[in-house]
N, CA, C and O atoms as CSV, one atom per row, in Angstrom:
chain,resi,resn,atom,element,x,y,z
A,1,UNK,N,N,5.097,-15.747,55.353
A,1,UNK,CA,C,4.626,-15.048,54.242
A,1,UNK,C,C,5.571,-14.749,52.789
A,1,UNK,O,O,5.110,-14.313,51.734
A,2,UNK,N,N,7.281,-15.183,53.108
A,2,UNK,CA,C,8.172,-15.100,51.951
A,2,UNK,C,C,7.212,-16.235,51.436
A,2,UNK,O,O,6.141,-16.110,50.843
A,3,UNK,N,N,7.832,-17.297,51.793
A,3,UNK,CA,C,6.837,-19.070,52.058
A,3,UNK,C,C,5.837,-18.740,50.945
A,3,UNK,O,O,6.058,-18.870,49.741
A,4,UNK,N,N,4.100,-18.059,51.815
A,4,UNK,CA,C,3.382,-18.335,51.005
A,4,UNK,C,C,3.887,-17.164,50.301
A,4,UNK,O,O,3.547,-16.300,51.108
A,5,UNK,N,N,4.298,-16.715,49.623
A,5,UNK,CA,C,3.288,-15.739,48.460
A,5,UNK,C,C,4.599,-17.199,47.834
A,5,UNK,O,O,3.941,-18.176,47.475
A,6,UNK,N,N,5.830,-17.390,47.710
A,6,UNK,CA,C,6.139,-18.259,46.561
A,6,UNK,C,C,6.151,-18.972,45.919
A,6,UNK,O,O,6.636,-19.180,44.807
A,7,UNK,N,N,5.214,-19.763,47.033
A,7,UNK,CA,C,4.472,-21.186,46.929
A,7,UNK,C,C,3.408,-20.861,46.101
A,7,UNK,O,O,3.309,-21.491,45.048
A,8,UNK,N,N,2.513,-19.922,46.391
A,8,UNK,CA,C,0.793,-19.922,46.014
A,8,UNK,C,C,0.618,-20.194,44.592
A,8,UNK,O,O,1.340,-21.176,44.422
A,9,UNK,N,N,0.366,-20.056,44.060
A,9,UNK,CA,C,-0.232,-20.324,42.812
A,9,UNK,C,C,-2.133,-20.481,42.122
A,9,UNK,O,O,-2.884,-21.412,42.411
A,10,UNK,N,N,-2.371,-19.692,41.513
A,10,UNK,CA,C,-4.047,-19.452,40.960
A,10,UNK,C,C,-3.838,-19.543,39.626
A,10,UNK,O,O,-2.945,-18.823,39.179
A,11,UNK,N,N,-4.511,-20.339,38.765
A,11,UNK,CA,C,-4.276,-20.745,37.916
A,11,UNK,C,C,-5.021,-19.478,36.877
A,11,UNK,O,O,-5.198,-18.442,37.519
A,12,UNK,N,N,-5.413,-19.405,35.608
A,12,UNK,CA,C,-5.789,-18.452,34.680
A,12,UNK,C,C,-7.132,-19.096,34.440
A,12,UNK,O,O,-7.827,-18.397,33.703
A,13,UNK,N,N,-7.747,-20.282,34.858
A,13,UNK,CA,C,-9.002,-20.674,34.709
A,13,UNK,C,C,-9.901,-19.650,36.347
A,13,UNK,O,O,-10.786,-18.797,36.426
A,14,UNK,N,N,-9.341,-20.120,36.994
A,14,UNK,CA,C,-9.036,-19.460,38.311
A,14,UNK,C,C,-9.727,-18.555,39.584
A,14,UNK,O,O,-10.346,-18.500,40.647
A,15,UNK,N,N,-8.589,-17.498,37.746
A,15,UNK,CA,C,-8.817,-16.663,38.005
A,15,UNK,C,C,-10.281,-15.771,37.406
A,15,UNK,O,O,-10.920,-14.729,37.554
A,16,UNK,N,N,-10.239,-16.860,36.757
A,16,UNK,CA,C,-11.382,-15.814,35.888
A,16,UNK,C,C,-12.343,-16.273,36.459
A,16,UNK,O,O,-13.156,-15.350,36.393
A,17,UNK,N,N,-12.807,-17.080,36.979
A,17,UNK,CA,C,-13.258,-17.393,38.011
A,17,UNK,C,C,-14.417,-16.743,38.960
A,17,UNK,O,O,-15.617,-16.631,39.208
A,18,UNK,N,N,-12.647,-16.304,39.388
A,18,UNK,CA,C,-13.191,-15.903,40.979
A,18,UNK,C,C,-13.433,-13.692,40.670
A,18,UNK,O,O,-13.967,-12.901,41.448
A,19,UNK,N,N,-12.801,-13.400,39.310
A,19,UNK,CA,C,-13.313,-12.194,39.072
A,19,UNK,C,C,-14.546,-11.996,38.772
A,19,UNK,O,O,-15.179,-11.113,39.350
A,20,UNK,N,N,-15.262,-12.996,37.553
A,20,UNK,CA,C,-16.259,-13.427,36.785
A,20,UNK,C,C,-17.074,-12.851,37.646
A,20,UNK,O,O,-17.229,-11.660,37.373
A,21,UNK,N,N,-17.902,-13.350,38.957
A,21,UNK,CA,C,-19.405,-12.180,39.856
A,21,UNK,C,C,-18.462,-10.910,39.971
A,21,UNK,O,O,-18.138,-11.097,41.144
A,22,UNK,N,N,-17.916,-9.977,39.681
A,22,UNK,CA,C,-17.200,-9.374,40.146
A,22,UNK,C,C,-17.438,-7.763,39.270
A,22,UNK,O,O,-17.203,-6.831,40.038
A,23,UNK,N,N,-17.809,-7.347,37.989
A,23,UNK,CA,C,-17.391,-7.146,37.255
A,23,UNK,C,C,-17.559,-5.481,37.665
A,23,UNK,O,O,-18.547,-4.806,37.956
A,24,UNK,N,N,-15.930,-5.129,37.528
A,24,UNK,CA,C,-16.034,-3.741,37.784
A,24,UNK,C,C,-17.294,-2.730,37.824
A,24,UNK,O,O,-17.504,-1.818,38.625
A,25,UNK,N,N,-18.299,-3.286,36.400
A,25,UNK,CA,C,-18.413,-2.105,36.577
A,25,UNK,C,C,-20.776,-2.434,36.453
A,25,UNK,O,O,-21.873,-2.253,35.925
A,26,UNK,N,N,-20.039,-2.917,37.321
A,26,UNK,CA,C,-21.835,-3.595,37.331
A,26,UNK,C,C,-21.867,-3.201,39.351
A,26,UNK,O,O,-20.998,-2.680,40.049
A,27,UNK,N,N,-23.371,-3.777,39.751
A,27,UNK,CA,C,-23.498,-3.885,40.610
A,27,UNK,C,C,-22.761,-4.830,41.728
A,27,UNK,O,O,-23.333,-4.819,42.818
A,28,UNK,N,N,-21.873,-5.449,41.661
A,28,UNK,CA,C,-21.589,-6.139,42.484
A,28,UNK,C,C,-20.621,-5.671,43.673
A,28,UNK,O,O,-20.540,-6.139,44.809
A,29,UNK,N,N,-19.769,-4.404,42.972
A,29,UNK,CA,C,-18.536,-3.462,43.581
A,29,UNK,C,C,-17.342,-3.276,43.107
A,29,UNK,O,O,-17.189,-3.879,42.045
A,30,UNK,N,N,-16.590,-2.795,43.393
A,30,UNK,CA,C,-15.343,-2.400,43.462
A,30,UNK,C,C,-14.596,-3.906,43.527
A,30,UNK,O,O,-14.775,-4.515,44.581
A,31,UNK,N,N,-14.011,-4.376,42.792
A,31,UNK,CA,C,-12.867,-4.600,42.740
A,31,UNK,C,C,-11.453,-3.757,42.080
A,31,UNK,O,O,-11.525,-3.041,41.081
A,32,UNK,N,N,-9.923,-4.061,43.019
A,32,UNK,CA,C,-9.275,-3.799,43.138
A,32,UNK,C,C,-7.506,-4.986,42.607
A,32,UNK,O,O,-6.820,-5.661,43.375
A,33,UNK,N,N,-7.398,-4.862,41.691
A,33,UNK,CA,C,-5.617,-4.984,42.353
A,33,UNK,C,C,-4.654,-4.290,42.470
A,33,UNK,O,O,-4.377,-3.305,41.786
A,34,UNK,N,N,-3.694,-5.014,43.878
A,34,UNK,CA,C,-2.860,-3.439,44.204
A,34,UNK,C,C,-1.191,-4.037,44.172
A,34,UNK,O,O,-0.720,-4.916,44.892
A,35,UNK,N,N,-0.461,-3.206,43.036
A,35,UNK,CA,C,0.923,-4.091,43.874
A,35,UNK,C,C,2.325,-3.231,44.166
A,35,UNK,O,O,2.639,-4.189,44.872
A,36,UNK,N,N,3.040,-2.661,44.242
A,36,UNK,CA,C,3.367,-2.248,45.153
A,36,UNK,C,C,5.601,-2.230,44.203
A,36,UNK,O,O,6.447,-3.022,44.619
A,37,UNK,N,N,5.867,-1.356,43.241
A,37,UNK,CA,C,6.738,-1.363,41.898
A,37,UNK,C,C,7.770,-2.135,42.719
A,37,UNK,O,O,8.633,-2.328,41.864
A,38,UNK,N,N,8.316,-2.815,44.082
A,38,UNK,CA,C,9.232,-2.427,44.514
A,38,UNK,C,C,9.102,-4.449,45.500
A,38,UNK,O,O,9.958,-5.225,45.926
A,39,UNK,N,N,7.691,-4.479,45.440
A,39,UNK,CA,C,7.264,-6.270,46.317
A,39,UNK,C,C,9.207,-7.013,45.705
A,39,UNK,O,O,9.851,-7.065,44.657
A,40,UNK,N,N,9.370,-7.394,47.035
A,40,UNK,CA,C,10.360,-8.007,46.646
A,40,UNK,C,C,10.326,-9.693,47.217
A,40,UNK,O,O,11.208,-10.509,47.484
A,41,UNK,N,N,8.696,-9.722,47.242
A,41,UNK,CA,C,7.861,-11.530,47.356
A,41,UNK,C,C,7.427,-11.663,46.016
A,41,UNK,O,O,7.670,-12.568,45.218
A,42,UNK,N,N,6.847,-10.781,45.898
A,42,UNK,CA,C,5.651,-10.951,44.318
A,42,UNK,C,C,6.279,-9.965,42.631
A,42,UNK,O,O,6.117,-8.748,42.540
A,43,UNK,N,N,6.613,-10.377,42.071
A,43,UNK,CA,C,7.064,-9.842,40.561
A,43,UNK,C,C,6.056,-8.773,40.537
A,43,UNK,O,O,4.873,-9.090,40.659
A,44,UNK,N,N,6.420,-7.436,40.382
A,44,UNK,CA,C,5.673,-6.231,40.366
A,44,UNK,C,C,4.544,-6.912,38.943
A,44,UNK,O,O,3.351,-6.615,39.013
A,45,UNK,N,N,4.983,-7.701,37.864
A,45,UNK,CA,C,4.831,-7.780,36.754
A,45,UNK,C,C,3.352,-8.886,36.468
A,45,UNK,O,O,2.609,-9.001,35.492
A,46,UNK,N,N,3.392,-9.812,38.286
A,46,UNK,CA,C,2.565,-10.887,38.369
A,46,UNK,C,C,0.668,-10.243,38.070
A,46,UNK,O,O,-0.275,-11.029,37.977
A,47,UNK,N,N,0.543,-8.911,37.985
A,47,UNK,CA,C,-0.557,-8.199,38.371
A,47,UNK,C,C,-1.160,-7.983,36.329
A,47,UNK,O,O,-2.194,-8.041,35.664
A,48,UNK,N,N,0.280,-7.736,36.144
A,48,UNK,CA,C,-0.437,-7.888,34.403
A,48,UNK,C,C,-0.785,-8.901,33.924
A,48,UNK,O,O,-1.672,-8.964,33.072
A,49,UNK,N,N,0.076,-10.243,34.543
A,49,UNK,CA,C,-0.234,-11.617,33.880
A,49,UNK,C,C,-1.831,-11.645,34.391
A,49,UNK,O,O,-2.587,-12.078,33.521
A,50,UNK,N,N,-2.610,-11.182,35.904
A,50,UNK,CA,C,-4.138,-11.262,36.137
A,50,UNK,C,C,-5.096,-10.657,35.874
A,50,UNK,O,O,-6.262,-10.729,36.264
A,51,UNK,N,N,-4.287,-9.674,34.782
A,51,UNK,CA,C,-4.982,-8.763,33.978
A,51,UNK,C,C,-5.820,-9.053,33.755
A,51,UNK,O,O,-6.946,-8.827,34.197
A,52,UNK,N,N,-5.083,-10.157,32.311
A,52,UNK,CA,C,-5.437,-10.638,31.440
A,52,UNK,C,C,-6.767,-11.310,31.477
A,52,UNK,O,O,-7.638,-11.117,30.629
A,53,UNK,N,N,-6.968,-12.687,33.241
A,53,UNK,CA,C,-8.338,-12.935,33.571
A,53,UNK,C,C,-9.014,-12.024,34.409
A,53,UNK,O,O,-10.115,-12.217,34.925
A,54,UNK,N,N,-8.390,-11.144,34.508
A,54,UNK,CA,C,-9.782,-10.401,35.424
A,54,UNK,C,C,-9.291,-9.092,34.797
A,54,UNK,O,O,-8.460,-8.441,35.430
A,55,UNK,N,N,-9.803,-8.569,33.409
A,55,UNK,CA,C,-9.911,-7.600,33.053
A,55,UNK,C,C,-10.648,-5.615,33.412
A,55,UNK,O,O,-10.359,-4.461,33.098
A,56,UNK,N,N,-12.106,-6.664,34.570
A,56,UNK,CA,C,-12.955,-5.919,34.857
A,56,UNK,C,C,-12.173,-5.252,36.073
A,56,UNK,O,O,-12.524,-4.174,36.552
A,57,UNK,N,N,-11.068,-5.994,36.538
A,57,UNK,CA,C,-10.563,-5.169,37.781
A,57,UNK,C,C,-9.891,-3.677,37.698
A,57,UNK,O,O,-10.104,-2.824,36.836
A,58,UNK,N,N,-9.238,-3.618,38.548
A,58,UNK,CA,C,-8.921,-1.774,38.743
A,58,UNK,C,C,-7.468,-2.343,39.155
A,58,UNK,O,O,-7.278,-3.257,39.957
A,59,UNK,N,N,-5.975,-1.260,38.092
A,59,UNK,CA,C,-4.858,-2.024,38.431
A,59,UNK,C,C,-4.492,-0.339,39.398
A,59,UNK,O,O,-4.635,0.842,39.083
A,60,UNK,N,N,-4.042,-0.954,40.496
A,60,UNK,CA,C,-2.573,0.186,41.132
A,60,UNK,C,C,-1.831,-0.176,40.843
A,60,UNK,O,O,-2.051,-1.332,40.479
A,61,UNK,N,N,-0.628,0.169,40.706
A,61,UNK,CA,C,0.633,0.300,41.299
A,61,UNK,C,C,1.137,1.186,41.845
A,61,UNK,O,O,1.330,2.280,41.316
A,62,UNK,N,N,1.316,1.013,42.515
A,62,UNK,CA,C,2.435,2.165,43.206
A,62,UNK,C,C,4.001,2.178,43.707
A,62,UNK,O,O,4.744,1.393,44.296
A,63,UNK,N,N,4.087,3.382,43.198
A,63,UNK,CA,C,5.702,3.792,43.300
A,63,UNK,C,C,6.599,3.618,44.492
A,63,UNK,O,O,6.296,4.468,45.329
A,64,UNK,N,N,7.548,2.881,44.884
A,64,UNK,CA,C,8.124,2.924,45.856
A,64,UNK,C,C,7.520,2.592,47.129
A,64,UNK,O,O,7.472,3.171,48.215
A,65,UNK,N,N,6.885,1.027,46.498
A,65,UNK,CA,C,5.996,0.936,47.905
A,65,UNK,C,C,6.881,-0.695,47.376
A,65,UNK,O,O,7.504,-0.943,46.344
A,66,UNK,N,N,6.622,-1.442,48.427
A,66,UNK,CA,C,7.334,-3.122,48.587
A,66,UNK,C,C,5.904,-3.303,48.860
A,66,UNK,O,O,4.915,-2.570,48.867
A,67,UNK,N,N,6.260,-5.100,49.183
A,67,UNK,CA,C,5.104,-5.906,50.085
A,67,UNK,C,C,3.930,-5.585,50.395
A,67,UNK,O,O,2.843,-5.700,49.829
A,68,UNK,N,N,4.281,-5.152,51.395
A,68,UNK,CA,C,3.243,-4.449,52.585
A,68,UNK,C,C,2.779,-3.051,51.939
A,68,UNK,O,O,3.081,-2.009,52.521
A,69,UNK,N,N,2.468,-3.038,51.428
A,69,UNK,CA,C,1.519,-1.587,50.976
A,69,UNK,C,C,0.523,-0.902,51.850
A,69,UNK,O,O,0.184,0.268,51.675
A,70,UNK,N,N,0.015,-1.755,52.902
A,70,UNK,CA,C,-0.560,-0.978,53.818
A,70,UNK,C,C,-0.238,-0.064,55.197
A,70,UNK,O,O,-0.849,0.767,55.869
A,71,UNK,N,N,0.866,-0.605,55.217
A,71,UNK,CA,C,1.860,-0.416,56.229
A,71,UNK,C,C,2.841,0.415,55.671
A,71,UNK,O,O,3.375,1.014,56.604
A,72,UNK,N,N,3.246,0.680,54.790
A,72,UNK,CA,C,4.067,1.923,54.298
A,72,UNK,C,C,3.316,2.983,53.582
A,72,UNK,O,O,4.215,3.387,52.844
A,73,UNK,N,N,2.437,3.598,53.342
A,73,UNK,CA,C,0.912,3.958,52.617
A,73,UNK,C,C,-0.218,3.459,53.634
A,73,UNK,O,O,-0.856,2.407,53.675
A,74,UNK,N,N,-0.227,4.230,54.178
A,74,UNK,CA,C,-1.650,3.841,55.340
A,74,UNK,C,C,-2.362,5.130,54.707
A,74,UNK,O,O,-3.143,5.013,53.763
A,75,UNK,N,N,-2.122,6.070,55.145
A,75,UNK,CA,C,-3.335,7.176,53.936
A,75,UNK,C,C,-3.795,6.983,53.349
A,75,UNK,O,O,-5.023,7.009,53.262
A,76,UNK,N,N,-2.770,6.589,52.408
A,76,UNK,CA,C,-3.325,6.204,50.550
A,76,UNK,C,C,-4.211,5.332,50.769
A,76,UNK,O,O,-5.411,5.532,50.580
A,77,UNK,N,N,-3.654,4.130,51.247
A,77,UNK,CA,C,-4.156,2.825,51.657
A,77,UNK,C,C,-5.184,3.042,52.203
A,77,UNK,O,O,-6.143,2.309,51.963
A,78,UNK,N,N,-5.262,3.764,52.808
A,78,UNK,CA,C,-7.215,3.964,53.992
A,78,UNK,C,C,-7.882,4.213,52.971
A,78,UNK,O,O,-8.874,3.514,52.761
A,79,UNK,N,N,-7.490,5.412,51.926
A,79,UNK,CA,C,-8.358,6.561,51.083
A,79,UNK,C,C,-8.211,5.259,49.688
A,79,UNK,O,O,-8.805,5.431,48.624
A,80,UNK,N,N,-7.658,4.471,49.856
A,80,UNK,CA,C,-7.660,3.553,48.195
A,80,UNK,C,C,-9.799,3.125,49.059
A,80,UNK,O,O,-10.914,3.455,48.655
A,81,UNK,N,N,-9.314,2.274,50.327
A,81,UNK,CA,C,-10.145,1.393,50.405
A,81,UNK,C,C,-11.424,2.152,50.507
A,81,UNK,O,O,-12.468,1.797,49.960
A,82,UNK,N,N,-11.249,3.440,51.394
A,82,UNK,CA,C,-12.865,4.570,51.601
A,82,UNK,C,C,-13.536,4.279,50.306
A,82,UNK,O,O,-14.721,3.968,50.193
A,83,UNK,N,N,-12.411,4.444,49.040
A,83,UNK,CA,C,-12.995,4.986,47.684
A,83,UNK,C,C,-13.456,3.924,46.919
A,83,UNK,O,O,-13.988,4.113,45.825
A,84,UNK,N,N,-13.195,2.127,47.706
A,84,UNK,CA,C,-14.052,0.746,46.669
A,84,UNK,C,C,-15.028,0.920,47.999
A,84,UNK,O,O,-16.059,0.346,47.649
A,85,UNK,N,N,-15.167,1.256,48.909
A,85,UNK,CA,C,-16.179,0.947,49.742
A,85,UNK,C,C,-17.785,1.959,49.038
A,85,UNK,O,O,-18.973,1.729,48.810
A,86,UNK,N,N,-16.826,3.090,48.938
A,86,UNK,CA,C,-18.398,4.437,48.451
A,86,UNK,C,C,-18.654,3.931,47.158
A,86,UNK,O,O,-19.842,3.820,46.856
A,87,UNK,N,N,-17.674,3.550,46.202
A,87,UNK,CA,C,-17.892,2.941,45.188
A,87,UNK,C,C,-19.479,1.183,44.747
A,87,UNK,O,O,-20.200,0.636,43.913
A,88,UNK,N,N,-19.057,1.214,45.961
A,88,UNK,CA,C,-19.974,-0.531,45.974
A,88,UNK,C,C,-21.452,-0.040,46.631
A,88,UNK,O,O,-22.530,-0.622,46.507
A,89,UNK,N,N,-21.109,1.489,47.534
A,89,UNK,CA,C,-22.123,1.087,48.015
A,89,UNK,C,C,-23.420,2.266,46.890
A,89,UNK,O,O,-24.565,1.931,46.588
A,90,UNK,N,N,-22.866,3.334,46.582
A,90,UNK,CA,C,-23.444,4.182,45.524
A,90,UNK,C,C,-23.802,3.161,44.462
A,90,UNK,O,O,-24.508,3.779,43.664
A,91,UNK,N,N,-23.643,1.659,43.969
A,91,UNK,CA,C,-24.230,1.187,42.809
A,91,UNK,C,C,-25.641,0.472,43.856
A,91,UNK,O,O,-25.805,0.353,45.070
A,92,UNK,N,N,-26.508,0.095,42.572
A,92,UNK,CA,C,-27.430,-0.508,42.903
A,92,UNK,C,C,-27.458,-1.893,43.048
A,92,UNK,O,O,-26.783,-2.488,42.208
A,93,UNK,N,N,-28.211,-2.785,44.106
A,93,UNK,CA,C,-28.533,-3.693,44.896
A,93,UNK,C,C,-28.643,-4.128,43.475
A,93,UNK,O,O,-28.873,-3.560,42.407
A,94,UNK,N,N,-28.268,-5.953,44.052
A,94,UNK,CA,C,-29.094,-7.194,42.687
A,94,UNK,C,C,-30.404,-7.195,43.273
A,94,UNK,O,O,-30.600,-7.202,44.488
A,95,UNK,N,N,-32.016,-7.183,41.685
A,95,UNK,CA,C,-33.223,-7.855,42.314
A,95,UNK,C,C,-34.252,-6.411,41.837
A,95,UNK,O,O,-35.450,-6.388,42.115
């Protein structure tokens, strides 16, 4: 996981393309970028760079969290996922 995280790169054009069909405020559903402020594998400041190319995404940065926020904060992570699913279901469908 450390090697994958350290060597993976997605350029700004690709980030924009990835996020373009799923704007947060549209019927495509929620889109969230989550990071932990103590992540030792990926610099948490990378989320701010990603936001330049994915401005419609919600940004969540958890204090005292590392790379595995889903293990460290199981309840909070579950609540975040449940909220995103709920928001996605409440949006009108395409068509």
